[in-house]
Structure formats: structure tokens, C-alpha cells
N, C-alpha and C positions, 0 to 999 in steps of 0.2 A: 506492499500500500504506500500511496506516495504520501508524502508531509504534507499537511495543510499549513501554511504560515500564519494562519490564525490560532492555530487551535493545536501546533506540535510543543509548545515550549511549556514549563515545566507549571505547575498552581500546587496551591495549598492545599493543607486535608483541609477539612470544613471544620469548626465549631467541634461538631458531633463525635467524629472523627477522630479527633488528636489522640484520644485515651487510647485506645483499642491496638495500637500496634506494638505500648509497652506491657500491654495488660493481658494480652492474647496468647496461649501456649496450647500446649496437648489436650489438653482436659476443656482448659475454657477457651473455647474457640473463635467465638465471639462469628459463628457465621449461620447464616439462614438459607434456606430452601425452597425455591419456586417450582412448580411443575405443570407442565399441560401434558396431558393426555391427548394422543390423537387418534381415531379410528381406524389407521391403519401401521403396519410394522415401520420403524424407522428407518429412513437409508443413511448409514453415515458420513459415504462420499457428498452426499446433498448436504446434508445438515454443514459439513464443515463448509462448503460453498458459501450457505447462507449468514454464516458466523461472520466468514471474512467480508463479505461484502456490511454486513451490517454496524460489522466494527469500523468501518470507513464514516459511518451515518453518526457513531457511538465516541467520537477521538475522544472524552473521559475516560470511556471504560479500557481504550488500550493505552496502558498506562503502567508503571513498576514503581515501587516504594522507594524513596531514599532517603537519607540522614541527611540531613543539613547540621549547621551550626547549631540552631537553636530550634531546630523541631524537623520530624520527617514531611515530607514535602511528592509528590507525584512529579515524574515524569516520563514522557514520550518513550511506550516501548517499541522499536522496532523487531522482537522475533517475533516467528508464526504462533498463533493462537492455534493450538490444538484441543477437537471434540474428545469425550475419552468415555469409553464405556461404565454404565452407572457401577460405582463400589460401593459396597454392604455397608459402610459407616456413614450413618446417614450427619450431614452436619460435620464432617471429621474438616482436623485441621487443614489451612493451604499450604502449604510450603511453598513459596516464590520461587525457589533455586529449584525445585520438582516442575513446576510448571509454568517457565519462561520469564519468569517474573511476576505475570499475571495476579490478581486480585480476585480472579474469580474463575469456578469452570462451568464449561459448560459441557452435559452427562445423557445418554439415551441410555431406553433400557425397552427392548420392544415396541410399545407402543409410545415411551415418554419420551419427552425432552425436559433436562431438567437445568437449572442454576442453582447452583451454591455461592455465594459470595462473602466475602471479608466485610464484617458493617463499617469499617471505616469509608470504603469509596461510594457506598449507597444505602438507602434505607428499603424496604417494601415497595413503595408503591415505583421505584426507581428501577426497582427489579421488576417489575411485572411489567411496567413498561418496553424495557428490553428484550424480554422474554417474548412479548407480542410482537416486536418488532422482528425477530428471528424466526418466530413461526410463519407469521405474514411471507416473510420471503423464499422460508425452506415449502411453504407450502405454492407460492409462485412459481419458483425451482421447476417444482413435480409439473408443471403443470395445470393447475387447480385451478379456474377459475374465481381470482379472488378478487375484492378493490379495499381499499383501506378505509374510505367513507370519513377519514376524518376519525377514526379511533386509532388507527395504528400510524407511527411516521414509517417512512420507507426511506432506501438505503439512498434514493435519490433525493430525497428533504436537506437542504441545510442545517447542520447545527447550527444553534444559536447561543449566545453568550449568556441571557438568561439561564439555562439549562447547567452554567457552570457557577450559579453565582453560593457565596454560604450564605443563605438566607438568614442563621439564628442571629450573625454581625450586624444584614441588613436593617435588623427588627429589635436593633440589643436600644435598651431603654435606660442609662447610667442614673438615672434617678428609682428606677421601681427595678433594683438587684439582691433586694434583700436575703440575706442564708439565713434559712428555718432548719436547725438540726434536728437529726433525725436518729430514732432509737436503730438497734439491730434486728430484724427481724425475726419472728418464727422459719425455723426451717424442717422442712417435708425429710420425716428423717425412714431409712428403708438401708438393706443392704447394696453395696456397691457394686453395680456389672466390674465388668473385666474394662480397662480404661478403651480397649478398643472398639468396645461397645455401645452402640445408642438406642436403647427400645422406641418404638415409634407404634402409635395404639392409635385410627383414624374411625370416629364415629362417623356417617353419611346421614344426612333426615333431609326433610321437606324445608325449603326454605322459608316458604310460607306460612306453615303451619311455626317456623320459629319465631315469627315477626309477630305475626298470632298472639302465639303464648305470648310472648316480651308484652305487646299491648293492651291485651288484657290483665297485665300488672299494674298495668301504666309507667311502666319504661322500656328503654332501649332494650335491642337487642345483646348489647355489648355490656350492658349495667344487668340483666337478666344472668349473662353466665357469668356474669362475677360475682356475684349475688353465691349463685348455684356454686360457683367455687368455694368464695369463703366456706359454705355452709357443710360442703361435700369433706374439706380437708378438716373442718372443725368434728364432725361427726367420726369421722375414721381415724385420725390419730388424735384430737385433743379432747373430747367431751366427758366428764370423770374422769380425768387427768389433769383438773386444773392446776391442781399442787405442784406440781412435777415442776422444776427448777426452768427446764426448756423449753418448758408451755408457758412461760409468762412474758413472752416477748410478742410483738403485736402482728397479725398475717395480715401481710402486706402485698396485693394482688395489683404490681406491675402493669399498666396499662396503657401501652405506646396510644399518641395520637397524632396522626397526619396535620401537620399546621399547614398544609396546602390547601386543607378546606377554612381555614381564620386567616388566614394572610394570604395577599395577592401575591404567591410566584408560584414558576413553574419549572423552580431548578429542579435537578433528578437524583441531587447530590441529598446526605443526610437532612431533611426538616421535619423532623418530630421531636413531641416532648414526651410530657406524660399525666397521668393522672394516676391514682391508686388510693385502693383502702388501706383500714387502717386501727385494727380493733384486735385487742387483749382478748382473748376469746376463755377465761379461768372458768366462768359461770357453766353451769350444767346442764343449763332448760333454755341455750339460743333457738331460737325458729327461724325457717327461713323468712317467716315475714319479719323480721325484725332488720333480716340482714337486707333483705331489698330495700327497704326504707333508707338504710342508713348507706348503700350503694348509692343510691338516686340520690338522697344529699353529700354526700363524700362528691362526688363526680359533677355536679352541679358546683358546689365550690372553687374545684379543680381547674371548668373547665370555659371561667371568665376568662374573658379576655387580659384582663388585669394577672390575672394568676399565670396565665399562659407565658406572657411575654416578664414575669418577674424568675421564673423558672430556667426560659429561657436567657434571660440578661445574670443571672446570677450564673449561669454554667460560662457564659461569655467574657464577663467580670475577670474568671478565674484565670481563663488565658491573657487576658490584660492586664493583668498586674503584673506593673513595670517589673519588680523583683523576680517571677518566673520568668517571665518573657523576654529575660536578657540573660537568666542561666545559662548556662553550654547546654547542649545534647546530652552527652552524656552524664552527667549530675538529676539533672532535669528528668530522665525517663527512670532513674531510682526513686526520687520523691514521685511520681506520679506511680509507680506502681507500689510503692508502701502504700499510699493513701490509699489507690484504690484496693489493697486488698483485706488492710483493716476495715474500711466504711464500703465503698461502693456495692461490691457485688452483695455482700453484708447486711443491704437495707430493705433487700426485697425477697419475699418467702417464692413469686415465681412469675413468668411474667404471660399474660395473656394478651394476644397480637392479632385484633380483627384486622388483615387486611380489606375485608369486604367483596364486596360485589366485582369480576371482571367482567368488562363486557368487552365483545369481538365482533366485528360488523357483521351483518347477515350472510351476507358469502360467503364466510369464513367458518359460520357455525356446523353444518355439519362435518366439517373435519376434526370437528373438537370434541370429546366425547368428557371429559374433567381437567380442573385445577385441583392443585391440591400446594401447601403452603407448611412447611416446617421450622424450627427455632432449635438451636444445639442447645443443649441440658450440657450443666458442669459440678463441679463438685457440691459447691452450695447450695445454686439454682439447683435443685435433683429433679424438677420435671417442672415444664414450660408447656404452653401451650399458643397456636396458633389457629386461627378460621378465618374462612376463605368460601368464595363462595361462585356459583355459576349455575345462570338459570334458576330451577327452583332445585340446586343441589345443594347442600349447605354444610360444607368439611370440617370437621373441628377435629384437631390432630395436635395428640402429647407426643411428647420428646422425654425421655427419660434416663436420669445415669443410676435408677436403682432397679435391682430384679421387681419389688413387691409393685401389683397393679393395680390394689385395692380402689384409689382414688378416680383412677379412670372409670371400671366397673359400677362404681355406685354414681359418678356422674352421671353416664348415660343412661342407667335405671332408671335415674329421675324420670326422661322423656318415655321411657318405655313402658313406665308405672300409667303416665297420663295418655298410652293410649299410642303414643305416637313410634310412628317404624323408626328403629333406627337399623345401619349397616355398621356392623363389625369389619372394622381393616387391620392386621397384626404384621409386622416382621417376626415376632415370636424370638424375640433374641432371648427371653429370659430360659427356651429351653438348650439355647447352647452350652 
């Protein structure tokens, strides 16, 4: 691919992405996955051509991570990108040296096309757009009669500079950046899986049924699922054991928020923040009804424009700290790693990521069967959850670093008890 003089220079990591290179390792990979299942078996050679073509449209992904004097940065990557067959390990560590320097991989298996990406590069919204573009180009190269219909960017379009912007810094407000200290979160307990294994269980149900259930309860889908997650953790791990010292920590469900829906930006880089629950669950009689009210209240407070800006600005202010800004990289990376290990990943019990509905042009839909998303699980956040939907198919996917599946079983049993059909899929690593 020929370099484009507008896009072949280095650029900084966005504010959200700067922490990940310093704190990631074999277990805490900070990798997430999005997959699209087609109706026909994948042709590896055609997929490779499709990826090569789309990378010319998305030069911000054709980069490698470099270490600068004060921060890491992205530089143009002239090496070829190679698609590969899907490996067993879900959201495993991405080794740049083994991946020609790239921070994401495109894989295939049977009828699936999968992207796994290191979080420094982009968030879920950016990855979905990239994968949709690859699938469109793949179908086009197969000779399918598909049209983008303004829902999918094509390789012939020019990238915009707005796709590169660090939107967190753009909307930073130095007057609204107060730091609010947090307590360490409750940790989901279980028997650790081997480090080369990640458990995966998905429940597939009707999107319409889930939306109707949430509305009947006066909640959004994300609020309902978050409250159910809290209740499931409570009844399977904490109830009647509130006196145990490890159960005195609050249950905090970390829910990423796509800030593009709240602030005017078309960036493809990281532009998300979060809301979270916060409750010490030591009582023996906490009800699901109580938790639904609690989650609704905490989400309403966390989703105000002022609070979203505060959390965004708190992170940017840390980066703008004069002492940190001019600390050499070789010292700064140790400070970031120590701070993150002491506090960062221990402030959340688990994450629940709702990527939302994925839309495709009508001409592409006959060739697409399913979409799936997954996030890594690690040493502290032993269980995480991703939600994504296509047409009337809602897929809720748990990834775990522990053997036990009690929480997942109880969570999905809630829906079957209500008469909602749930189809379960699993990679059954607990049997290995």
C-alpha cells in the first residue's frame, strides 16, 4: 500500500488508550472481540484481499506501537497484515512481534469473520465499523450484489481527520474534573482456569422480548441486565454470607457508555466512559425489585452530561499533570503500572458492555447470520459480559477466567423462568 501523505505520520494515543500498553500482560490482555457469522464458509484468500483493501481506507489501524521520550505513540506500519485461522484462546494477548507489529488480528473459522483488538487502538464502536467494512468488501469481492447505503464505509472513500481525533481531550473541561475516591470492589470468586484458557458462554434470545421486558419494568435494556447481574452475583455468592470479610466490598458493575451518542464526534478511536453500580450487599433479604430501582437511580445520576464530562476531564487532567507530562517514559510506565495494579482494575467487580444493535444495508442482510462480541476476563475481573444484537437476535456473552459457571446459569435461568426462550452456546473449557 502506498503511503498517503496526510495519514502516514505518527500520532498520539488517545487519552483512554495511554494506560493499556503499560498494564497489559498475558492475563490482563485488554483485548476485545467482535465477530460476524456469514451464511457461507469463509474463503481465506478473498478475506485477505478484503482486509488489505480496507486498511487503505482505515490508515489509523495500519500502525504499530512505538515508545517515545514521554509517551508511547502510533507510527505507520509498512509490514503486511496477515489474516489467520481462529485460535482457541478467546481475547488472548496480542504480541506485536508475532503480529507484524499490528495491534489487532482478523481471523476466520468456518463461516465466522472475527476481529480481536487491543483497547489502545479503539473501542467497540470503532471495531464494529471496521469489521462491517471488511465484511462488505469481502462480499463485494465474492461477486455479491451489495451496496453500502451510507451504513458501511467503502475502500474508495477518503478517511476524515475527525476519525483520528482524541475526543476526550476535545471535550475536556478543566473546571469540572473533580476526583472522587472509590473503594475496592467485590471480587467474583472461583477456581482459576489455566492461563491459556478462557471460558465463554452465550445466551441467545429475542431482542424484542428483552426490550419489552425492560420497558414493563420501567427500565432500559442495559439497566435491567445490570440489575439482574447484581442480583445474580448476590444470590450465588453473597447472600447469607454477608459477615464474611471479603463480602464487605461493594458490588460494582462497570458499564461502558458510547460517548458519541452524547457528544458530537465521529472519532473511531476510544471515546467511551462509564456508569457503574455501587452497593455493599451484606443484608440477607435484598430483592431484585430493590436493585432495579437502585440501578435506575445510579444510572440517571451517572449519565448526566455534567457527570460524563467530569469523569472524562478527570482522566484528561491526569494526563495533563505537568509533573507526569514531563516524566520520562521509562519512569512513567512503572508509576502507571503500580497505580493500576493497586487501584484501577480492582475498582470494578466486572464489566457489562452493551455494544447495541448492529445495522447492515438491506443488500448485505441475506448473507449475514449472526453477530457476537466478547471482552477478556482476567485475574481480578474473573467474569465479564458483552451484549450485542442483530435483527431480533440478542446475544449475551460471558467470558470468564474461572471454572465455575454458576452465575451464568442463574442469570439465564431468570429468562427461562419468565417463559423467554434462551439458546445456550459454550466453548466448554471447564471440561478440558
